[in-house]
N, C-alpha and C positions, 0 to 999 in steps of 0.2 A: 810578367809573373809577380803576384802579390807577395809581400812579406808580412809578417805579423809582429806586433809588439804587445806587451801586456796591457790589458785595459786598466786605466787609472781607477783605483778604488781607494777613496779617502777614508782612512781608519778613524778620523776624528769625529767627535759628536756633532750632530746637527744642532743648529741654534734653536732653542725653545724658549717659551715664556719664562720658565723657572730658571734654567741655567743662565739665560740672558739677563734676567733681572738681577740675579745675585752677582754676576760678573760685572755688570755695568754700574750698579749702585756702589759696590765695594771699590771699584776703580774711581768713582767719583769721590768717595770718602778719602781715598788714599792721596788724592791731589788737591783736596779742598783747601788745605793750608796755603799751597802755592797760588791757587786761584784767588784766594782772599787776601793775598799779601798786601796790596795797597790799603785795604781796610784794617788789617791787623796792625800795620804801621800807624794808622790814625788812632786806633783804639789804644795802642801802647802810649802814644803821645798824650792822650787824655788821662792816662794813668801817671803821667809825670815824666816820661822818658823822652829824651831828645832824639833827633833823627838818627844819629850814629848809634846810640844805645838801642833804639828800637830795631835798627837793622841788625845789630849783633844778636839780639834776642830772637828775632825771626830766623837768623842764620842757624842758631843753635837748635831751634825747634825743627827746622827742615833737615838739618844734619842728623838729628836723632832719628827722624823718619828714614833717612837714607841708610844709615848704619844698620838699623834693624831690618830694613828691606833687603839689603845685601846679605846680612847674616842669616836670614831665614829663607833665602831663595832655594836652597837645596831641599829643605823641608816642604816648601810650597810646591815643588815639582814632584812630590811623592804622595803617599797615602795620608799624610798628616795635614793636607791642605785646609780642610774645613775646620779642624780643631785649632790650627794656627790662626786662621782668620777670626774665629770666635774669641779666642783669648786676647788677641791684639785689639780688636774693636771694643771689647768690654773695658779694657784699660783706658782706651780713648774716651769712651762715654763718661766714665767717672772723672777722669782728669780734666777734660774740656768742660764738663759740667761745673766742677769746682772753680775753674778759671772764670767761668761766666758769672758765678754767683758770689764769690768771695771778693770783697772790695779791696783787700790788702794787695798792693802791687806785687810784692815778693811772691805771695802764694799764687796769684793769678799767673805770673810768669812761669812758676814751677809747674802749674797745671798745664800750661800751654806746651812746655817742652816735653813733659811726660806723655801728654796726649799725642804729640808728634811721634814719639817712640811707639806708642800703641798702634797708630795707623800705619807704621812701617810694616807691620805684618800684613795689612791689607794691600800694601804696594806689591809685595812679592806674590801673594795668592791671586790677586786679580790679573797680574801680568801672566802668570803661569796658566791661569784658566782660559785666557784668550787664545793661547796656543793649542788648547785642547778642543777648540771649536773649528768647524770647517770654514774655509774662505776667510783667512785672516784680514784681507782688505776690508771686506764687508763688516766683519765682526768688530774690528778696531774702529772703523768709521761709525758704526752704530753706537758703540760705546761712547765715542766722542760726541755724537749727536745728543745722547742722553745727558752727557756731561755739560755740553754747551747750553742746552735748553734749561736745565736746572740752575746752572751758574748764572745764566742771564736773569732768571727770576730772582735769585738770591741777591745779585748785584743791583737789581732794580729796587728790591724791597728794603734792603738794609738802609740805604740813605733816607728813605721815607720814614722809617722808624727812628733813625738816628744811628750814626756810626759810633757805637759805644762798646764797652766791655761786654755787656750782656747780650747785645744783638750779634756781634761778630763771633764771640766764643760760643754763644748759644747755638748759632747756625752750625758750627763744627760739631757740637754735641748731638744735635738732631740727625745730621747726616750720618754720623758714626753709628747712631742707634739704628737707623734704617738698614745700614750694611750688616750690622750684627743680626738683625731679624732675618735677613735673607741668606746668611752665610751657609746654612745647611744645604742649599741648592747649588753650590759651586760644582762645576763638572770635574770628574776625575780625569787623570791622564788616560789616553787610549792605550789599550793593551799593546798594540804594535805602534811604536812611536819614533823609531829611528830608521833613517834610510840606510840599511845595511848592504843592499845589493844595487849598487849604482852602475848604470850602463855606461859604456864608453861615450855614447852620444851626450851624456850629461856629466862630462868630466868636470865642468865648473862646480858641480855639487859633490866632488870628491870629499870624503869625510874631513881630511885635514884642512881643506879650504873652508868648510863649514865652521870648523873650530876657530880658524883665523878670523873669519868674518864675524863670528860671535864676539870674540874679544875686541875686535875693531869697533863694532857698533856700541859696545860698552864704553868706549872712549869718545867716539865721534858724537853720539847723541847727547851726552852731558855737556860737551863743549858747546855745541849748537844751542842746547837748552839754556845754558848760562847766559848767552848773549840775548836770547829772547826774554828770559825772566828779568834780566837787568833792566831792560826797557819797561817791562810791566811793573816791577816793584818801584822803579824810580818815576813812575807816572805822576805822582803828586809833586815831586820836585820839578819835573819838566813842565807841568801845568802851572806851577807858581811862577816859573821863569817868563811865561807869556801871558799871565793874567787869567788863567783858567781856574774858576772858583771850585769849591768842593762839590757842590751840586752838579755843576757842569762836568766835572771829572767823573763823578759817579754815573752820570748819564752816558758819557763817552765809553766808560768801561763796560757798562751794560750792553751797549751797541757793539762793542768790540767782541764780547763773548757771543753775542747773537750772530756776528758776521761769520764766525767759524762754522755755523750750522750749514750754510750753503755749500761750502767746500766739502764738508764731511758728508752731506747728503749726496753729492756727486759720487764720492768714493763708495758710499753705501749702496747706491743704485747700480753702479757699474761693476762693483766687486773686483774680481781679478782681471777683468777685461782691459782696464786701463794700465795694468802693469804697476811697477813701482819706480824703476830707475828714471824714466823720463819725467813723470810728474814731480818726483822729488827734486830733480835738477832744476826744473822750472820754478818750483816753489822757493827753493833756496836762493836762486838768483833774484827773483822778485822781492822776496822778504829782505834780503841784504840791501837792495837799493832803497827800499822804503825806510829801513832803519837809519841809513845814512842821511836821508832827506829830513828826518826828524830833527837832526842837529841844526838845520838851517831854517826851521819853521819859526816865524815870529808872530803869527796870528793864532789866537786860541782855536778858532774853527778849523784851520788847517792842521794844527797839532792833533786835535781830536780825530780828524779824518785819517791822519797817518797812523795813529794808535789803533784805530779800528782796522785799517788795512793790514798792519803788521800782525795783529792778532788773528785776523781772518786767514792769512797765509800760514801762520804758525799752527793753527788748529788743523788745517789740511795736511801739512807736513808731519805734524805730530802723529796723526792716525796712521800714516804710511810708514813712519819709523817703527811704530809698535807692530804693524803687520809684517814688516821686514824681519824683526826679531822673532816673531811668532812663527814665521815660515821656516826659520832655520832649524827648529826642533819642536815637535808637537808636545813634548813633555813640559815645555816651558823652561828649558835649560837656559835660554838667553832672554826670553821675554820676562821671566820671573825676576831676575836681578836688574832688568833694564830700567825700570822706573826708580829703583833705589839708586842706581848709578846716576840717573838723570837728576835726582834730588841732591846728590852730592854737589853737582855744579849749581843747581838751583839754590841750595842753601847759602852759597857764597855770593849769589847774585846781588842781594842788597848791599853787602859789604863792598864788593867790587864796584858796583854801580856808584855808590856814594863816594867812594875814594876817588874814582876816575873823574867824576863831576867836580868834586872839590879841588882836585889837583890840576886838571886840564880844562875843565869847562864842558858844557853840553855838546858842542860840535865835535870835539875830539872823542868824547865818550861814544857818541852815536856812530862815528866813523869806525871806531874799533869794533863795535858790536856788528856793524854791517859787514866788515871785512871777514869776520869769523864765518859768516854764512857762505861767503865765496870760497873760503879755504876748505870747507868740508864737502864741497860738491863732488869732487872726483872719488874720494873714498866711499861716499854714500852711494853713488851709482854702482860701484863695484860690489858693495855689500848687498845691494838690492838685487842684482843679477844672480848672485850666489843663493840668495833666499828663494827666489823663484825656482831655481834649479833644484834646491833641496826639497821643495814641495813635490816636484815631479818625481824625484828619486824615491821619495817616501811612498807615493802612490804606486809606483812600479814595483816596489819591494814588498808590498803588502801581501800577506798570505791570502790566497784566493784570487789574486790578480792574474792568474795564469790563463784564464779564458781570454782568447785572443780576438782581436778585431783587425780587419784588413786595412792596410795603410798603403796608399799609392806611392810608389817609389819616386 
């Protein structure tokens, strides 16, 4: 005798050229400061700041983004999503433009920090928008692909032009302007966005568990992200230690950005079929081992290869973390603040990385960063399983899902 279950009807929006372009480019703008962190450090050095002061300035800029991103996440999950994105990106364009064009170090730093606050709005709106689109694995990975391709180009072009105040801060200005132009196409939250009718077979997606998982990912993701970004922002210091010159470092960073394309392409093609828990566990284990290995690299070529490997794994895991948060709530309740929470940790990465290297040396620094990846494996796997259950519960609770299909017992 056959039993019946409700047919899964996804209430989220299908991915289109318009809503995809807006979501992906604004996501790129929101993370551009973090992606350009090594070049921002170099540009600040050219303005006369030492490595500690440059790290502090970058920390304040990223922290400004994080605070605004967290503070606006509730607005981003509602009807004010587009207005919020436009306002924040307009501030970013003006502030980053001033930082690029005004030669005064104090004014340039002020523009950088205010611009960081401006793109904070983009952080929350892009994160919430990803949750409004179907198949978070595929959408987050496609967003990552756009991010990696454009970052690869930017990281390759800037060293050719010269890593200067104008080229680095000018890149931030242009990408913020692109996001501002597309902001009106951001997708709204779906009308039915909360899994309110959860079956006993999906007990893992019980509303209280979703809430606990949501708060947990806001802690786990920034902790992991801090360890990744500490390696990324300290790349110039790591390169100097083994004799990797500025042009060689720029080439390695460009290849590192490109490396993430392959992993994200796999997620984008496979979508939900690969799941989240198992690939995240594999990525965290592999990434942790590579980060530890960096501390023992003495050859410039080996160090460059390890940096490329770490960033390849990072990009793959990053997209799945975003998908996990998006799957918990289609309104963007958790994916909206996720990038802001991530940047809280990321903003301190230069400060933490510099302090650990100065105090304990490169080997201990890399060991600590690698161990962090191992520590977050178990909670990440649990959160990922809840996320997949929440998506199933959402589909089963959607109005109109009562049309039944036979299921073999």
